[in-house]
C-alpha positions as CSV (number, residue, x, y, z in Angstrom):
1,M,114.5,65.9,139.8
2,Y,117.7,65.3,137.9
3,V,116.8,64.6,134.2
4,V,119.0,62.9,131.6
5,G,118.0,63.5,128.0
6,L,118.4,60.5,125.7
7,T,118.5,61.1,122.0
8,G,119.7,59.5,118.8
9,G,118.6,59.2,115.2
10,I,116.0,56.9,113.8
11,G,117.1,53.3,114.2
12,S,119.9,54.1,116.6
13,G,118.4,51.9,119.4
14,K,117.0,54.6,121.8
15,S,114.2,52.2,122.8
16,A,116.6,49.3,123.7
17,V,118.7,51.8,125.7
18,S,115.8,53.3,127.6
19,A,114.4,49.8,128.4
20,L,117.8,48.9,129.9
21,F,117.7,52.1,132.1
22,E,114.1,51.2,133.1
23,S,115.3,47.8,134.2
24,H,117.4,49.8,136.8
25,G,114.2,51.3,138.2
26,I,114.5,54.6,136.4
27,T,111.4,56.5,135.3
28,V,111.5,57.0,131.5
29,V,109.4,59.7,129.9
30,D,109.2,59.1,126.1
31,A,108.5,62.1,123.8
32,D,107.1,59.7,121.2
33,I,104.4,58.5,123.7
34,A,103.7,62.1,124.7
35,A,103.3,62.9,120.9
36,R,100.7,60.1,120.7
37,V,98.8,61.4,123.8
38,V,98.3,64.9,122.3
39,V,96.7,63.5,119.1
40,E,94.4,60.9,120.8
41,K,90.7,60.9,120.0
42,G,89.0,63.8,121.6
43,Q,92.2,66.0,121.7
44,P,91.9,69.4,120.0
45,A,95.1,68.7,118.0
46,L,93.4,65.8,116.2
47,D,90.6,68.1,115.0
48,S,93.2,70.7,113.8
49,I,95.0,68.0,111.8
50,A,91.8,66.8,110.2
51,E,90.8,70.4,109.4
52,H,94.2,71.2,107.9
53,F,95.1,68.0,106.0
54,G,91.6,66.6,105.3
55,A,89.4,63.9,106.7
56,D,91.5,61.0,105.2
57,M,94.0,61.7,108.0
58,I,91.5,60.1,110.4
59,Q,90.8,56.4,110.4
60,A,87.4,54.8,110.6
61,D,87.7,54.3,114.4
62,G,88.4,58.1,114.8
63,S,92.1,57.8,115.5
64,L,94.9,59.4,113.6
65,N,96.1,57.7,110.4
66,R,99.8,58.0,111.3
67,K,101.1,56.5,108.0
68,A,99.1,58.9,105.8
69,L,100.2,61.9,108.0
70,R,103.9,60.8,107.9
71,N,103.8,60.4,104.1
72,K,102.3,63.8,103.8
73,V,104.7,65.8,106.1
74,F,107.9,64.1,105.1
75,S,107.4,64.9,101.5
76,D,106.5,68.6,102.1
77,D,108.6,70.8,104.4
78,A,106.0,73.5,104.7
79,E,103.4,71.0,105.9
80,R,105.9,69.5,108.3
81,G,106.5,73.0,109.7
82,W,102.8,73.5,110.2
83,L,102.5,70.2,112.1
84,E,105.5,70.9,114.2
85,R,104.2,74.4,115.2
86,L,100.9,72.7,116.3
87,L,102.3,69.7,118.1
88,H,105.7,70.7,119.6
89,P,104.3,73.1,122.4
90,L,101.7,70.5,123.3
91,I,104.3,67.7,123.5
92,Y,106.6,69.9,125.6
93,R,103.8,70.5,128.1
94,E,102.9,66.8,128.2
95,I,106.6,65.8,128.8
96,Q,106.8,68.4,131.7
97,R,103.6,66.9,133.3
98,Q,105.1,63.4,133.1
99,L,108.5,64.5,134.5
100,K,106.8,66.2,137.4
101,E,105.3,62.8,138.4
102,A,108.6,60.9,138.0
103,S,110.1,59.2,141.1
104,G,113.6,57.9,141.9
105,L,117.1,59.4,141.9
106,Y,116.8,60.6,138.3
107,A,114.5,60.4,135.4
108,M,115.2,60.0,131.7
109,L,113.6,61.9,128.8
110,V,113.8,60.0,125.6
111,S,113.3,62.1,122.4
112,P,114.5,61.8,118.8
113,L,114.2,65.6,118.6
114,L,115.6,66.5,122.0
115,V,117.9,69.2,120.7
116,E,115.8,70.3,117.7
117,T,112.7,71.1,119.7
118,G,114.3,72.7,122.8
119,Q,113.2,69.8,125.0
120,S,116.9,69.6,126.1
121,R,116.0,72.6,128.3
122,L,114.2,70.1,130.6
123,T,117.4,68.1,131.1
124,Q,120.7,68.5,133.1
125,R,122.7,66.1,130.9
126,I,122.5,64.7,127.3
127,L,123.2,61.1,126.4
128,V,123.4,60.3,122.7
129,V,123.0,56.8,121.2
130,D,125.3,56.7,118.2
131,V,125.4,54.3,115.3
132,P,126.9,54.6,111.8
133,E,124.3,56.0,109.3
134,E,124.2,52.9,107.1
135,L,123.3,50.8,110.2
136,Q,120.5,53.3,111.0
137,V,119.0,52.9,107.6
138,E,119.3,49.1,107.7
139,R,117.7,48.7,111.1
140,S,114.9,51.2,110.4
141,M,114.0,49.5,107.1
142,A,113.9,46.1,108.8
143,R,111.8,47.5,111.8
144,D,109.3,49.8,110.0
145,A,109.0,48.1,106.6
146,S,109.6,51.6,105.2
147,S,111.5,52.4,102.0
148,E,115.1,53.6,102.2
149,E,113.9,56.9,100.7
150,Q,111.4,57.4,103.5
151,I,114.0,56.6,106.2
152,R,116.5,59.0,104.6
153,A,113.8,61.7,104.5
154,I,113.2,61.2,108.3
155,M,117.0,61.3,108.9
156,A,117.2,64.6,106.9
157,A,114.6,66.1,109.2
158,Q,116.5,65.2,112.3
159,A,119.8,66.7,113.5
160,S,122.8,65.3,111.7
161,R,125.0,62.7,113.5
162,E,127.7,65.4,114.0
163,Q,125.2,67.9,115.4
164,R,123.8,65.4,117.9
165,L,127.3,64.4,119.0
166,S,128.3,68.0,119.5
167,Y,125.6,68.3,122.3
168,A,126.5,65.0,124.0
169,D,127.7,64.9,127.6
170,D,127.8,61.1,127.2
171,V,127.7,58.7,124.2
172,I,126.6,55.1,123.9
173,V,127.9,53.4,120.7
174,N,125.3,50.9,119.8
175,D,126.9,48.8,117.0
176,K,127.7,45.6,119.0
177,S,125.8,43.1,121.1
178,L,122.9,43.6,123.6
179,D,125.3,42.5,126.3
180,D,127.7,45.3,125.3
181,L,124.8,47.8,125.4
182,A,123.7,46.6,128.9
183,Q,127.3,47.0,130.2
184,Q,127.5,50.6,128.9
185,V,124.1,51.4,130.4
186,S,125.1,49.9,133.8
187,E,128.2,52.1,134.0
188,L,126.2,55.2,133.0
189,H,123.4,54.4,135.5
190,E,126.0,54.4,138.3
191,K,127.4,57.7,137.1
192,Y,124.0,59.3,136.9
193,C,123.0,58.1,140.4
194,K,126.2,59.8,141.8
195,L,125.5,63.0,139.8
196,A,121.9,63.1,140.9
197,S,122.7,62.7,144.6
198,T,125.3,65.4,144.7
């Protein structure tokens, strides 16, 4: 299976882009969804998180308290490192499993940490969704009701814009209309179909 990796910083519009590829009939595997699967109720990783960070990381219904965990790890690099060492191998395996089940000419792996976690090894090509940093902050604050400080902490934990672009085989600039975005996706979809069938 030919796999295109799609990445971009927080608030860049990865979800909008991947939805447009999906509308062309492409299987999209989302690393954020894989990350949720590995910490669902009953998964060993959830027990490890509760053991390490304390019971207040688990909500009354037994599910992960994402907000509490995010606040904890984005204010402490050592704790973030511990969590990444636990989750990244599990997420990688879950992504591999989902990609094996993909159908169609090519599949797309969407991940904010495609390059940082080595998930890019699962891909033949990397597509970066790029936006100016100020627009990233603005969009993320509007979407997540998070503070600018929180958003900038998440951005600091991700590859820089320059680093991401240095890995790109293709770039979508997402600073205009949805129509413009759809046009860019259509052109790339045709290109990927050709690449995947050769």
